[in-house]
N, C-alpha and C positions, 0 to 999 in steps of 0.2 A: 429493510427489517419489517415486520408486521406491526400492526397497531398494538398488539399485546406485547411484543418485545419492547416497543417504546415505552409503554405504561411501566413495564417491569424495571427498565433502566431508570426511569424517572424516580420510582420509588427507592432504588438503590442509591442513586444520588442524593436524594433528600435525607435518607438515613446517614450515609456517610458524612455529609456536611453538617448535620445536626450533631453528630458525635465528635467530629473532629475540628469543626470550625473552618475548614478550607472550602474553596469554591472550585468544583470540578465540572468539567465539561467533556463528555464522551463525543466522539466524532467518527463518522464513516464517510469516507470519500471514494469515488469510483476509481479514479487514477489521479496520480500527482502531476503527470506531464503527458503530452501527446506523443513524444518520442517519434518525431517525424522521420528519423533516419531508419527506423526499423523496416518499413515497406521496401525501401532501396536496398538495405542489406539482404532482406529476403529474396528480392529479385535477383541481385547479384549472386547469391549463394546457389539459387535454383539454376540460373543460367551456367554458372561455372560447372556445377555437378553434371548437368545435362551435356555440356561440351566435352567433359572428360569422357563420359560414357560414349558418346559418339565417336571420339577419336580412337579410343580402345576397340570399339566394334569395327570401325573401318580398317584397323590394322590387322584384326583377327580375321576379317572376311572382306578382303579387298574386292572380290568378285562381286559384292553388293553395290559398289559404287558406279553410279550412273550418271547421266547428264542432269538428271533432276535431283541429285543428291544434296547440292548445295541448298536449294530452296526447302527441301525436306528438312535439313539440319537447322536452318534458320527458324523454321516453324516449331521444331522440337525445342530449341533453345529458348525461344521467346515464350512459348507455352509453358515451359517448366518454371521460367522466372515468373510468369503471371500466376500460376498456381501457388507457388511459394509466397508471393505477395498477398494473394487473398487469404491464404492460412494465417499469415501474420497479422492481417487486419480484423479476422473474424475469430481467430482462436487464440485467447490470451496466453495459453500454455506455449504455444509456438513463438509468440512475440517476446515472452520471457526469456526464451532460450537465446535470443539474439541480443539481450541487454546484459551488460556487466553489472554485477551485484552493487559495486560502488556507485555506479551511475543512479540506480534506483534508490539507493540509501540517501544519496544527496538530494534528490528531487523530493522524497518523501519528507525529509527533514525540512527543506525549504518551504514545502507547501504547509507543513504544521506550523512552522514559525510564522508565516504570512496569516494563517487562520487565526492564530494567537493574537496577532496585531489587529486583524480586521474585526474580530469580535470583542476586542478591548479586554481581554482576560487579564491584562496587566493592571486594570483600574480598580481592583479590590482594595479595601483600606489596609489589610494586613499584607499585601502583595503575596497572597496565597492562591492565585489562580493556577489551575492545573488542567492541562489538556491531554487527553488520551485519544489518539487519532490512530485509526485503522484504514490503510489503503488497500483497496480490494484487488485491484489489478497487479500491484507490485507484490502483494501479500507481505507488506511491511507495517510495522507498528512504531509510532513515535510518542514519547511522553515529554511535553514540554512544561517545565515547572517555573513558576515565577521566583523572584529573589528571596521571598519569605521562606523557602525551603533550604536556601544555601546554608551549609554547615550543619544541616540536621539530617538531611536525606541525601546520600550519595548517589552519584550516577550508577555505580553498580548495583545499588539497590532498586533503582528504577528499571535497570536492565533485567533484574531478576523477575520483576513484574512482567516486562515484555516476553521474557521466556516462558512464563507459564501462559501467556495468551496465545503464543505463536502456534501451537498444534491445533487449537480451535480454528484459527485463521486459515491455516493450510488444509483443514478439512472442509472449508467453505462455510464456516458458521461465525460471522463477525459478532452477532449477538452473544454467543457464548464466550467469545474472546473479551468482549467488553465486560460482560458479567463476572468473568474470572478476574479482571483487573480491578474492578470495584470491590469484590470480596476480598481480594488480597491487600489492596491499598489501606483500607480501614485498619486492620491490626498493625500494619507497618507504621502508620502515622500515629496511632495511639502509642506505640512503643517509643515514639520520639517526643512525646509530650504534647501532642496536638489535641486540644480539647475543644468541644463546642462551647460557644459563649452565649447562644441565644440570640445572636444578632440577626439582622435582616439578611434575607437571601439575596445576594448581590447579583448572581448570574442565573439565567433560566436553567431549569433542571432538565429540560428536554434535550435529547441528543441531536447533534448537528448532522444533518445528511446532505452531501453535496455531490453532484456528478463530477466535479473536478475538471481537469484540463480536457 
């Protein structure tokens, strides 16, 4: 995010906290996990597809088979695997195709919970720390709410906030996603009776930005 984006988020956080009395931390992470299996899966997929193409071509045109065919086939298969591996490493959209959504959901959730603990967002007096995390690679959003929200804000209501953020994130605009969240959370908390008390600001207002795994 740009410096201007960061300043705007800080202002929104300050306003939301003063009006609702909660402590909110927006966060942007590059990726929640390294997904070491993805390059291998890409290599296997590329090699398998190339092998299939070669088998079909050899059956259709057996007259093409020569003494050097085996070496040529090996080169093609390995080359196809290598190309797919590079695509998975450097093109996030390709890597995402090789990952099951359940896996990315779990990893983003675990990263958010870890960040909540590392930043001690549980240490607020009223236990109203709130983390809104955007993970860029996975294009996933997690909201972690402390126990002060239990019985007042439901999981479905947090998911409604996530649903409003998601189109912005899929369009590659994490700042807009976080701004949407902060704008939507304020009236939600106000409707649940959260009010500012004029107390100290217990957590930094600046958005957290991390590279991630």
